[in-house]
N, C-alpha and C positions, 0 to 999 in steps of 0.2 A: 481386737478392736481396730477400727479404721483410723489410721493416723494422718491421712491427707486432710489438709484444710482446703476445701474445694472452692475453686472459682467457677467451675462448670457444674451445673446440676442438670439432671435428666428427669423430666416429669414422667411419672408412670403412665402407661397407655390407658386411655379412658376405657370405660366398661364396654362401649360399643365395639371399639377396635379389638379389645381383648376377646370379645365374644366371636367376632369374625375370624380371628386368628385361631381360636379354639375349634371352630367349625372346620377350618383348613386342616388341622391336625387329625381330627376325627375322620374326615374324608380320606386322608392319607392312609390311616390304619385300616379303615373299612375296605378300601379297594387296593389292598396290598398285593403286590405281584412278586413272583420269584421265590425260589427256595431260600430259606434264611441262611445268612452267613454263620460260620461256626461261633463267632464271638458276639452274635446278635441275639436278641430276645425273640424266640419263636412264638410264644404265647401272646395272642393279641390282647387278652384280658389283662395281662400284666402291663402292657403298654397303655391301655385305657386307664388303669389305676394310677400309673405314673403321671400321665398328663393331667389327670384330675388334680393331683397334688401340685404339680408345677404351675398350674393356672389358678389354683386355689378355688376350685369349683366344688360346690356342694353336690351330694348325690342327686338331689332333685334337679339342679341346674344341668348336671351332666346328662340326666335322662331326657330332659326336654330337648337339649341341643342334639343329642344322639338321634332322637326320633326325627328332628328336622333335617339332619344330614341324610338319613336313610330315605327321606322323601325326595331328595335331590336326584336329578337325572344322572345315570351312570356315566362315567367317562368312557371314551373310546380307548380300548387297550391297544397298544402298539408294541411291536418288536422292532427296535432300531438295530438292524444288522449291517455290519461293515465287513465286506470281503476284502481282507488286507492283501494276502498273497498265498502262494502255494509253492511246494518244493517236492522234488522227487517224482513228478508225474510221468506218465508213459509218453514215449515218443512215437507218434502214429504216422508221421510223414516220412517220405523217402530219405530226407535229410537227417533223420534221427531225432528231429524235434517235433513239436506240436504247435498248433495255433489255438490255445485254450480260451474258452469263455465259460461262464457259469450261468445256469438257470436256477432261480430260487423262488420260494413262495411258502405259504402256510396252508396245510391241509386241515380243514375242519371236519371232524367226524361226528356223527350223531351218537346219542347215548346207546341206541339199540345196536348200531354198527360196531360200537366199541365192545359190547358184550358178546356179539357174534364172532368177533375176530379173536377170540381167546385161544383158538388153536394155533400152535406154533407155526404150522405150515402156512396158514393165511397171513400171519404176522410177518414171516420171512418174505412172502410174496410182495407184501406192501412195502417192506423195507427196500426191496430191489426195484420197485417200480420207478419209472422216470417221472420227472415233474410234470411234463406235458400230458401224461396219462392220468394224473391224479388231481390236478389243480386247474380251474378254469383259466383260459388263455389271458383274460384281462387282469388276472391276479398274479401272473408270472412276471418276474423281473429278470432282466438279463444284463450281464456286465459287458464291457467291451472285449473285443478279441485282441489278445496279445500275440503277435506273430513270432513264430520260430523261437520258442523257448521251452525249457523244462522247469523254470522257476519264475513264473509270471507274477507281476505285482500289479494289483488293481487299485486297492485303497478306495473303493466305492461304497457308499452308504445308501441303504434302502429302508424305507419305513413300511412295515408290514402290519396291517391291522388284523385283529382277531377278536372274537367275542368270548370264548370259553377257554381258559388256560388249560383246564384238565383234559379237554378233548381235541387239542390242537397240536400239530407237529410241524416242525420246520424241516423243509426238504431243500437240498441243494444238489444239483447235478453239474458235473464238469464235462465239457465236450471239446473235441478237436474240430475246429471249423475246417470244412473240406471244400476248396474251390476247384472247379473242374480245370485240369491242366493237361497238356498234350504229353504223350509218352516220351517224346524227345526231350521235353523240358524236365520230366522226372528223371530220365537217364542222366541228364546233366548234373543233377543233384545227388546222384548215387555215390555212396561212400563205402559200402561194404555189402556182404552177402545178405544180411538182414534187410537192407534197403531193397534188394532185388526181390526178396520174398514179399515185401510190402507192395511192390508194384504189381505182382501177380494177384495178391489179395485185393487190391483196389480195382483191378480189372474185373473181378467177379461181382463186386457190389454195385449198387446203383450209383449213377453219376451224381456228385454233389451231396452225397449222404454223409453227415457228420459222424465222427467216431466217439463212442462213449469212453470217458476217461475214469470215472468214478462218481460215487454219490455219498450223501451224508443225510441221515434222518435223526432229528433230536426232538424229544417231547418237551414242550414248553414248560411243563410242570417240573422238569428236571433242571431247568436253568436257574441260576441265581439272578438277582436283580441286575447285576453287572457281571459279565463273563468275558474273558479275554484269554484264548488258548488255541493251541494247534489241535486239529481233529484229523483222524485217519480217514482217508477216502476208502469206501467199500466197493468191491467189484460186483458185477452181476453174475459172472462165471468165475471159475477157479483157475482159468488159464493163466492170468497174470494177477495173482492175489495182492501183490504189493503195488498199490495205486498212488502212493504218495500221501502228503498231508496238506491240509488247507488251514490257514490262520484266519480265525473269525473273532469278531468282537460283537457282543450282544448287550443291549440295554432295554429292559422292560419299562415302558414309560406310558404316560397318559396323553390324550388329546381331548380338548373341549371339556375341561373340568368345570363343574357347575357351581363351585363356591364363589362367593362374592369377591374375595381377594384375588382369586385366579383370573377373574374377568376384568378387574379394574386396576391391578398393580403389576409391575414387572415381576418376573419369577424370582430374580435374585433379591429384590426388595422384600418380598414376602418371606423368603428363606432367611434373610438377615434378621427380620423381626422375630421369627420363630427361634432362631439361634440365640438372639439376645435374651429372649424370655427364659429359655432353658438354661443358659449359662448363668443368668442371675440366680436362678433357683439352685443350680449346682454349687455356686460359690457360697450361698447362704447355708447350704446343707453340709459344707465342709467342716468337719469336726475340729481340725487343728487351727482353724482361723483362715480368713481370706488371703492373708499375706503368703501363706505356705501353699496355696492352691496352685498347682503346676499346669493347669489347663486340661487335664485329663477328664473327659466326660464319662458318665456312667453308661452301662450297656444299653439302658433304655433310651437315654437321650441320643446316643450314637445311632441306634437303630432307627429312630424316628427321623432324625436329620438325614440319614442315608437314604431312607425310603422317599422322603420328600424331594431330595435333590434328584433322585433317579426319575421319579414320576414327572417332575417338572423339566426334565432333560437339561439340567444345569451342567455346564462344562466345569471341569476341574478348576479352571481359572476363575470363573464367576463364583464358585463355592469358596475359594480362598479369599476372593475380594469381599464376599459377604461376611466371612469370618473376621477379616481385618476390620471392616467397618463396625461390626458388633463389638469385638474385643476392645478396639481402641476407644470406642465411645464409653463402654462399661468401665474401662480403667480410670476414666475421669470421674466416675461416680463411686465405684467400689474398688478399693485397692486390692490387687492381687499381684502375684509374682509377674513382673513385667517381662520376664524372659518368655512368657507365653506368646508374646507378640512377635518374637523372632522367627517362629515357624512361618507365620503369614508373610513376613517381610521377605524371607528367603524364597518362598513359593512364588510370590508376585514377581520378584526380581528374575527368577528362572523362567517364568512363563510370559514375561511382559512383551506384549505387542500392542502398541497404543491404538491401532486401528480396530481392535476387538471391541472397544468401548464406544458407546454412544456419548454425545456431548454432555448429557445430564449425568452420566456415570463418571465421566472424567472430572466434572465439577465436584461431584460428591466425594470422589477419591482425593482430589486435591484439598478439599475442605477438611477431610479427616487428617491429612498430613499436617496441615497448618494448625489445626486445633490441638492435636497431640503435642506438636512442637511447642506451641504457646503454653500449654498446660505443664509440660515437663520443665520449661524454663521458669514458670511461676513457682513450681515446687523447689527448684534450686535457690530461688530468691529467699525462700524461708527454710533453708536446709537445716538450720539449728533446731527448728521445731519439728520438721518432717523426718529428718534423719539425725536424731540426737546421737552423739558419739557414746553416750552412756548405755545405749542398747546394743546388744551384740549383733543384731541383724542389720543395723543401719548401714554399715559399710557395704555389705552384699547388696542391699536394696538400691543404694545410690549407684553402685557400679552397674547393676542390671539396668537401671533407668538410662544411664549414660550410654550403655552399649546399644540399647534400642534406638535412642536418638541418633547416635552416630551411624548405625546401619541404615536407618530410615533416610537420612540425608544423603547417603551414598547411592540410593536406589535410582535406577534410570527413570522409573515412574515419577519419583519425586522431582528430579531435575527437569523432566519434560512437562509436567503438569503445573508445577508451582511457578508463578510468574517471577518471583524473586528468590534466588537461591541464597539462603542465609549463610553467614560465616558462623558455624556452630560453636567453634572454639571461642570466638569473640562473644557470642551470646551467653555461653555458659560462664565465661570469666566475668562478664558484666553482671550477670545475675548473682554470682557469688559476691561480687563487690558491693552489690546493693545491701546484702546482709551485713557485710563487714563495715560498710559505711554507717549503718544503723548502730552497730556496736561502738564505732569510733565516736559518732555523734553523741551517743548516750553517755560516753565517758569524757566528753569534751572538757568539762571543768577539771577533771583529773589530769588530762593531757596538758591543760593550760599551765599547771603548776610546774611541769617539767620542761616546757618549751624554752624557758630562759636558761636552763642549766644543762640541757642535753644537746649534743651535736645532732646534725641532720641524720648521720648514719645510725646513731643510737635510736632516734625516733623511728627510723625505718625498721629497725630490727624489732622494736616493741610492737609496731603496728602489724608486722608480718606474722607475729605469733598468733594472731587471731585465726589464721587459717591453716595451721600446721596439719590438722587431720584431713581437711578437704584436699589439700595439695597432694597427699599420698594417694587419694582415690582418683584424682584426675590424671596422674602420671601415665597409666596404661593407655589413655585415650588421647591426651594432648601433651606430648613431651615438652618440657620447658627447661631452659638453662638455669633458671633460678626460681625463687619463690614467687607466689602470686604478686602481681604488680600493685601492692598496696603502698609502695614507697611514694606514689603520686599523691601525697597528702595535700597538694595544691587544690585538689578537688574539694577540700573543705571550704574553699572560698568561692566555689562555683556558683553558689546561690546568690552571691553578691554581684556577679557579672551582669545579669539583666538590669539590676537597679543602677549599676554604674553606667551602662550604656544609655539608659533612659535619662539619667542625670546629665550625661555629656551632651546628648541631643537637645535637652531642654535649655541648657546654658548657651550652647551655640546658637540656637534659634532666637533666644532673647537678645543676645548680643548683636546678631544680624539685624533684627528688627529695630533696635536702638540706633544702629549705625545708619540705616536707611532714613530714619526719622530726622536725623541731624544733617543728612547729606544735602548740600545745596546744588549738586549736579554741575559743578564747575571743575575744570581740569586742575590736577594737583600742581602742575607746573608746565613750563614750555615743552618739556620732553615727554611728559605723561599726558595721555589723552583720556584717562579715566578719572573717576572721582574718589572720594575718601572711603565710601562704603566697601569698595572692593579690597582695600587694604585691610579693613577689619575682618572681612570674610576670609581673606587669605590667611590671616593670623589664626582664626578659629580652626581652619583646616590643618594648619601646621601643628597646632597643639594636639589635635586628634591623632595625627600621624605619629607624633613623638610619644604619646601615651601608648599607642599600639606597639611601637618598637620597645618601650620599656616593659610592657606587660609580657611579651614573648611567651604567650600561653603554651605550655608543653604539649598538650594533647592536640595532634594535628586536626582531627575531625572537629573538635570543639573550637579550635582556633579558626577553622574555616567558617563555622557558624557565626563566630564573633565578627569575622571579616565581612560576611554577608550583611550582618546588621549594621556595621559601621558604614559600608558603602551605600546601603539603602538610606540611612539617615543623611549622609552627606549629599546624596542626590535629591532627597526631599527638600533639604535646605536650599540647594541650588535652584530648584524649580520655584520654591516660595520666594526666593530673592528676585527672580525675574518678574513675578507678578507684582511684588511690592514696589520695585524700582520704577516700573512703568506707571503705577498709581501715583508715586511721588512726583514724577515728571508732569503728570496731568494736574496735580494739585498746584505745583509751582507756576505752571503756565496759565492756569485759570485766573490767577491774580494779576496777570500782566497781559496786555494785548499786543506786545511786540512779537511779530512773527519770527524775527531773526533769533531772539532768545529762545523761543519755543523750539525752533529747528536745532539750535545749539544744544539744548537739553536732550533732544532725541539722539543727537550724535553721541553725547556722553553715555546715554542708556545703551546704545549699540556697543560702544567701546567697553562698557562695564560687563555686559553679557559675554562679549568676546573674551575678556580677561578671565571671567569665570569658566568659560569653556576650556581655556588652556589649563586652568587649575584642575579641572576634572580629568582631562586627558593625561596629566602627570601622576595621577593617583596610583596606577599599577606599578610604576617605578618606585614611588615614594613608599608605598605599603609593601613592596617587595613580593608581589604575587608569584613571581617565578620560584622563590624560595619556598613559599607556602605549598605550591604544587609539588615540588620535589619532596617535601616532608610528608605529604599525604600519600605519595606513591600510588598504590592500587586501591587504597581505602575508599576513595571517591572517584567515580568515573569522570574522565576528562570532559565528557559531554555535559555533565552536571555542572562542572566548573564554568564551562563556556556559557551554559544557560543562565546560571545564577549571577555570576560576577560580570563577565564580559558583556553579555547581552543587556544586563541592567545598566551598565555604564554607557554602552552604545545607545540605548534608548534615551538616556538623559541627554547625551550629546546631541541626538537628533532633535529633541525638544528645544534645546538651546539654539540650535541652528534655525529651527522654525521661528523662535522668538526674534532672532536677529533679522530673518527675512521679513517678518511682520513689521518691525520698526523701520527697516530700510524701505519697505513698500510705502509706509506712511510718509517718509521723507520724500520718496520719489513722487508720490501723488501731489505733495505740496509744490514741488518744482514743476511738474507737468501742468498743474492747474494754472501757474503763471505763464508757462511757455505756450499754452494753448492760444492765448490772445495774440502773441507774436506770429504764430502759425496762421491764424485767421487773417492777419494783416498781409501776410505774404500772398495768400490766395486772392484777396480783394484788390491788391495794388497792381499797377501796370508795370512798374520797373523791377529789374532784377535786384536793385539795391535794397528792396524791401526786406531782404533777409538779414541786413546788418543789425537791426535791433535785437533779433533773436540770438545771433551769434554773440553779441556783447553780453546779453543776459546769461546765456549758458556759460560763457567764459567766467563771469563773475561768480555764479552759483557753484560751478564745479571747483573753482579755485578755493572757495570758502569751505566746501565739504571735504576737499582733499586735505585741508589743514586740520579739520576737526575730527576726521574719521581715520581709523587705522586702515592700512592699504587694502587688506582683504575685503573689508566692508565697503570701502570706497569703490572697489571694482564691482562688487555686487550691486551697488547703487547705480553705477554707470550702466550695467547690464539691464537693469529695470528701466532706466530712462531711455535707453536705446530701443528697448522693446515697445515702450509707450509711444516714442516718436515715430517708429515705423507704423504703428497702428493708426496714428493720426494722419500721417501722409497717405497711407493706403485708403483710409476713409475718404480723404479729399480726392484721391485719384479716381474713385468709383463714381464720382459725379459725372453724369452724362450731359452731352450738348455743349461742353465747354470748348473754347478755342484751343488750337495747338499752342498758342502763346501761354495759356494757363498751365498746360502740362509741362511746357519748357521751364517755367518758373519752379514747379515742383521738382523737376529733374535736377535743376540747378541747386535747389535747397537740399536735396538728398545727397548730392556729391559733397557739398560744403559741410553738412552735418556728419558725414562719414569721416572727413578729415578732422573735424573737431573732436569726435569721440576717440579717434585713433591717437591724436595728439603726438604724431611723429614717433609712435612706439611707446609712449608713456601712459597711454590709456588702454582701451580695449584692443586686443589683437585682431588682425584681419580675419582670422577664422571665427572669432566670436562675433564680429560685426556682420560677416557675410552669412547670415542665417537664411533659412528657406524663405522667410517673409521678405527679407531684403532682396534676395535674388528675384523673387516673383514680382516685387514692386519695381525693381530696376527694369526688368523685361517689359512690364506693362507700360511704364512711362516711356520706354524707348519706342514702343509701338504707337502710343498715343501722340507722341511728338512727331512721328513720321508723316510724310505727305501721302496722299492717296495712292500715287503711283508706287511709292516705296512699300506701302502696305500690300499692294497687289503683287509686287515682286516677292515680298516676304511670304505671301500666301502660296505662290507657286514653288518657292524654295521648300516650304513645309511639305507640300504635296510630293515633291521630288524625294524628300527624305522618307516620307511614308512609303513611297513606291519601292525604295531600296530595301526597306525592312519587311515588305509584304512577300510572303512565300505561298500563302494560300491561293488556290485557283478556284475558289467556290463560284466565281462568276465567269470563269473561263480565262483564256489568255490569247494574246495576239503576238505573232512573230514577225519581226521586221529586219531589214538590213539598211543601215544608214551610212552615207559617205558624203564628205564635203570636198569639192574641187576648188581649191584656193585660186587657181589660175582663172577660173570662170566665175568664182564667187557664187557657186551653185550648191545648194543642199539637195542631195539626191536621196529620196526615201523609197524603199521597195517594200510594199505590203505583201507578205508571203501568204499568210493564212491566219485563221482564228480557230480555236478548239474549245470544246466543252462549254459552249455558250448555253445560257439558261433558256428554256423554251418560254416564249412570251405570248404565242398565239394559241387560240383555242384548240388547234389541231395537234398540240404538243410539240410544235417546232417553232422556228422563227425565220424571218426574211432579213438577214443581217447585211449591213454595209458599214464602212468605216469613214469617219470624218476626220480630216487632218487639219489642224490649226497650229500656228506658231504663237506661243504666249511668252510674255504678256503682250496684249494687242498694241499697247502704246509704243512698244519697242519695234513692232513689225506692222505699222499702220497700212502699208501698201500691199501686204501679202494677204491674199484672199484664201478662204477655206477651200479645201479639196475633198472630194468624196470618191470612194470606189464604187464599182458596180454592185448592185443588190443581188444576193444569192438566195433564191427562193427555197424555202423549206430545208434549211441546212444549218445544223448546229456545229458543224466542223467545216466551214467554208474555205475554199482555196481561192484566193484573190489573184496573187501573182501580178500585181500592178505596180508601176513605178511613177513617182511624182518628183518634180524638180521645183525648188524655190530659190529665187534670186535674193540672197541676203549677204551683207558684208560680214566678215569673220568676227569683228569686234562685237557685233550684236549678239552673236552666238555665245559670247563669253560673259554677257551681263548676268547679274544675280537673278535667278529664277527663270532664265531663258530656257524654254523647253518646247518639245513637240508634244502636243496633246492629241492623243488618239482616242476618239470617242466612237464606240461601236453602238449602232442603233438597230432596232428592229423596225423595218419599214412598215408603216400602216397607210393604206390607201385613204381611209377616213380618219381624221383626227391626227394628233401629234404622234411622231415616232416615239417608240418606247426605248428606254435606256437599257442596253445590255451591260455596259461598263465602260470605264475610261482608264487610260494608262498614260503615264508621264515619262518622257525620255529626255534627259538633260542634253542640250545642244553642245555644251562644252566637252562632252565625252564622245562626240561624233568623230571618227577617224578623219584627219585632214584639217580640222578646225585649228588645232595648234599649229602655229606658223613654223615651229621647229620640226614638224612631221615632214617626212619626205612624201613625194607623190605616192598615194595609196592605190594599189591595184584593186579594182572593183571586185575581181574574182576572190581576193583574199579577205574581203570584209566579212567578219563573223555575223552569224544570225543572233538576234537578241529576242528572247522570249519574255514578254512583259505580262504579269498577272493583271487582269482587269479588276478595278476596284469601284466601289460606290461611295460617294461623299456621305458624311454623317449628316443627318437631317438638321441638327441644331448643335450649338455649343462652340462654334468656331469664333474665337475672340476677334480675329482680324475682320471677318465679315460683319460682326456686330459693330466694330468701330467704324467701318465704312458706311454701314447703314445709317449711323447717326449723323453723318455728314450730308445733310439734306440738300445743301446748295451745290454740291459737287456732282455734276451730271455723269462724269466718267465713273465715279465711285458708285453711284446709284445703278448705272447700267451694268457694271460688273456684278454687283450684289444681286440684281434681278436675274442675270443669267445663271449665277451659281445657285440661287434659291430654286430656280426651275429644275436644275439638275437634282437638287436635294429632295424636291418633291417626288421625283421618280426613283429615288434611292430605296433600296431594299434593306439598308442597314437599320438596325434598331438604335434608339437613342441611348 
């Protein structure tokens, strides 16, 4: 009788699927191929009778299904021939070796031809005939040529189709490939007298004719379903009778089977279902009972499964896999000797190559491993029922099961396919402890009478007696230094832990809520900036930490889970505290209209949350996480510890930081709302002293907040206030059409506010103050406060800087030589040439000339523009012209002083087109510096300046000048630059 108490059940196949599987078996027997193996059943009627019983089919059902199968289309018969290698073949080349290859195919003879060829002479003639004379060319298969060898290795497989096994023969010829070579080359390979004879023999035969090495003819009806052996090669003449041997493998198989299962399901799946059906029948027929069944199948079952696997061309690996899937699943339904599974485990391990399997096959195999492991562990959890020591076979059955589980978990397939590799020893020990725990719990009242009188060691010994028999069975698989660890009787209290944790959380939560309800949000004293509720919360945390230390739970993994729960609860309490303390502040402030008290409460809220944040950060040290990690060792992955404990704590700290920033922003908004009125007064007032009220207000507010906030939060508040202040000033700066006096006041306010927030090093650092927004605002105010001429000079300074950083010559370049003669106060400019100009005329060329001006114009009012000659139709003009300008040296050293070279394309009608412009700083001209000696004109270097185009829009200086409507000089400059911008080919 079956002694397993099953947790897995297998539903029998439904009638439709069973019928389809039965058709598959009948089809397999009906179209059987190959000579029967010695240990197989040769009579098909016996096989039909066997499957009828195995599938529980009545004679009428069998007859109907047999007729249906006979009406199905015949399969295509195939011979799968593998030419492995050869040895001892003849050496036909001068070198004493050959270049062998094989020709093979199947000769199909008609019935009449077979009867006519009964004479031995005709038969011998056909046996010696070559393949190409007997078989059509399109049915002949050829191996590769293996050069210069007498022991070739091919290992090539060919599929040969045939119709009638009785009248078909397999033919194989082996030839030496002969490539035409010169006599001199052959003499070079000559090694002995036989080689010389071969040269003369080759000279008599046709050039390029291959040499016959031997042949082989086999009747298909003489082949087994699977054959693997060496065959002797036969000669056509008796000159060299010993032609060597050829190693061949044969498999008689089917193509295009007409059964429903063959068309719709993978071959190994159908084979597994067939195997499962037959094994179930075999186990039920075993007379000694299923437990003693050793996995040996009957001759009938073996024959049918062998034929089916061959006809479906199932590899040995897929057959073993199908056996494993069937046997492991059946074991969970009908108990049999588990050692039957060891053969499949060994075979899969020996043949394992993961790439052989499709994804669905990998998934199915992994599921079978996990299912059997879970089932085996479930049996161990009930070992007193499943393997009772009172029965003689229990020990052997238990050891057999453990052996299977151990070997399975060691498999490469198991480790590669199963996502989590289990600790089998731990799982088995834990499963056995489940049963022992039931026994201990069932006798809890009896143990209770002894706890007061027995020492811990005595209790340990009594509890260990529960598993004396099981321990002996485990020793061969899991060696241990002592008895099973039932000394951990603290596990009896394990059920109370969740209740204790929940009680601890509830009490701490209630106490925190009561503390917030009575908190008036006033400082505890002059030295403390937080209120009473943080003291109560700190006490709750301290009690939880102390209880954890006293508990000192022995099991490290369970201790880790307790720690996770404790930290989770403490973090939940912290987040709940933040929400309730903010609500409490709103309640107290709603009853009073004093803004000062409301701000004071917000300061207390911020300080309380900061204090809570510090409590949370101290938890790893107080709870001694480092010791817990050491105790766990490799039991829990360090990444899991990081994910569960550290990440959870860090997430809570991040939430507290967010809450602090939220309250600080509220405080900052209140201050900014009042400061806004003072900033507006600065903008509308005429005097610089209008900033005084704002500075007094900020000094008073910041001093108040510094007293009531801890330093870190006060610095955060300062940062927010500075950010808001910059935003307000930037908004005021963007107003257009204001006087320079307006912007000077804003500039003055920015400088004073910077000093205020820095507070001589006691406030924000310079790095914190000088943000991108501050730098941009400072630069913009500097520009807006400047005069028009200063802006024009700044414009040319910017263009000079752009010129220095420009390397692209997409608009061409101009080459010059510049020299300043201090004695004559003359600037001498030599325009040499221009290159790579862009064509601007319709003829694909340009008529370029260069205009020279000294900029800014207000620095050189008496210097007129000069121009070179116009060069017609030339994109690489050579000018070679010299110009002199009378200018004092100090003018050349002014900010933005430069030589502007503008290259135009001359147009007879309309305005000249812009080729490009280049800027050359006058301060860099040799001779301008008074310390320079008199410069030799010959030694002056050439300067190549890339031409650029101005950007159409976006220049801030031009925009500022454009808004100065009453300034004629500014408007004239903007007009000229806008004209150039219109001609620009730069994109916005």
